[in-house]
N, C-alpha and C positions, 0 to 999 in steps of 0.2 A: 308220621305221620302226627299224629292225636301226642308221641310224647315231644314234643317242639314246642307248644305256647306250654311245658307243666317243666319247664328245665329249670325255672326263674322260681320256682317255689317253693320247693325242696328243700333248700337250704332255710327258707326263709324267710330270705329278699326278694325283694322288689323289682323290673327292670327301670322304673318310673325312681325320681326323689320321692322323696311324702316330708312333706312338708309337718315344721315340729308343730306344734297345737294344733294345729289350724286357724282356729274363729278366734280360738286361745287366747294367740297371741295376738292382732292387731287389736286389743283390746285395750294394754299395754299402750302398746305406741298412741293407741286416740288418747289417752289417758293423760301422758306424758306429754303429746303436743298440745292438751287442753290446760295444760298447769304452764308450759309457758303460756300463752296468752296470756293466762286468769295475772304470774305474773308478771307482765311487761303491761297491762292495763292498771295493775293496785301500785307499781313503778311508776308507769307518769304519771299518776292523780296525788301519786306523795311529791312529785316532782313539781307539781303545775300548784300546789297548795301553798308548798316551802314558800316559791317564790311568790305568790302572791301574798301574804303575809311578811316576805322583807323588805318587798316593792314598796307596802301600804306601810309601814313605819317609818321609811325612809324619805317619805313624799313631808308637807304639811299636810293641815286641815284644812279642805279645800272645798267646795262647796260641788256634789253632782251634778250640777247644772250648766249643762255649757255654754260660753258665750258664745255668739256669734259678730261676728270681726261687723255687723253691722249694730251694733247697740254701744258699744270704744270705739268711742268718740274721742280721738289724741288731738288735742290743738297745734300747729305749726309751730315751733317755733322762732319766734323773729329778729331780727337785729332791731331797731328803732332809732330813726333818727329827731334826735330835739335839741337843735340848734336856729329853729324859727322866732323863740323866743316870745313873751306878751306884747300881742295885738290889742288894741286897742280902739275902742269906739262906739260909735252911738249906732239907735235899734232906727228903725224907719215908722213907730207909735208918735200920733201926734205931738203925747206925753216923752218924748224919750228917756232909754233909761242909756245908762251906759255899760259897753261888757267890755269885759277882759277876760281873752282869751288863751291858751296855749299847749296848744297841739303835736303832741308824736304821731310818727310817720313810720308803719311797720313798713316792712317789706324783706324779702326773704333772707335768709339766714346765708349774709354773706355774700349777698348777692355787690360787689364794687360797682357796676356797671351805674346800677341803683342808685346807691349810693352818691355821686358822682353830678349825675342829673338834676337829681335833687339838689344838691349842692351847686350847682349852677345856674338853677333855678328859683333861688333860694326868693327874692326877688319880687318874682314872678308870681311865688306864692304866698307871698307876705300881702300882695295890694292883691290876689285874688281874694284872701281868707280876711282882712279888710274890708275887700266890697259885698261878698257872702253874709259878712252877719250886720252889717249895715241893711241892705235888703229887708233883714229877719225882722218880725215882731215878737212884743215882751211873750205874746203866748206860744209862738214859733221853739222860743229860746227854754223853757217848761224841762225838770230834769225828766220826766216821760216822757221826753222826744227827743233822752239825747242819740238811742238805738240812729234814729230817721234821719240825724244829722250826719252821724257819722259815715255811715250808708251814702246818701247826697253826697258826700262831703269826700269822701274816698273817688266814690265814681266820673266826678267830677272833675278834680286831681287828674285822674287815669287817663280820662277821657279827652279835655282840652289845654291841659299844662303838661306833660308828661307824655312821651314820642316812642323810648325808644325801652322804657323799662313799666311798670306800674306796684304803687303799692298795694297790698295785701289786708290793711289796717287798718285805723286810727283811735290815737285815744284824745282828749285831753287832759291835759296835768291840770288846766285851769279855766274852770267857766264860770263866772261871776258876771250875773244881769245884775245892776245896784239904778236900784229906783228910783228920780231923783221926787 
């Protein structure tokens, strides 16, 4: 029985298969995977650098400061009704001045309903404008007050004359105050 365990040792073989190299076989495998990982990292970095360079050459020189929508103001494009004609009246001063005003009414682009309503209320608009400027004094019609006049006119026209549509802006094509 003692000889039973020695049968495989006599001819130099063993009953269990041996690993070639032992720890020496693990090092080349580990180095292989490290080399593959380094190669992948280098490839990714090269692709990113080349892509960024190509994209930066194709774009125009732009500032690196982002612009928020809050700071970009775009004015709305309007259609203008200019068929009211010049309106002549006098101011309400003790020594009145002559006023000649020609106004354009701005409304939303391609708004046919607003254009139609302004045309239908043409006479009312002219009468309102004549009365409005008759009630003003020379001091109220000075150039520094134009913006206030435009806002006041727009709001009054929208509230009292137009019913189904609204004007967005008013422009003075002519605003002459002639003192005598």
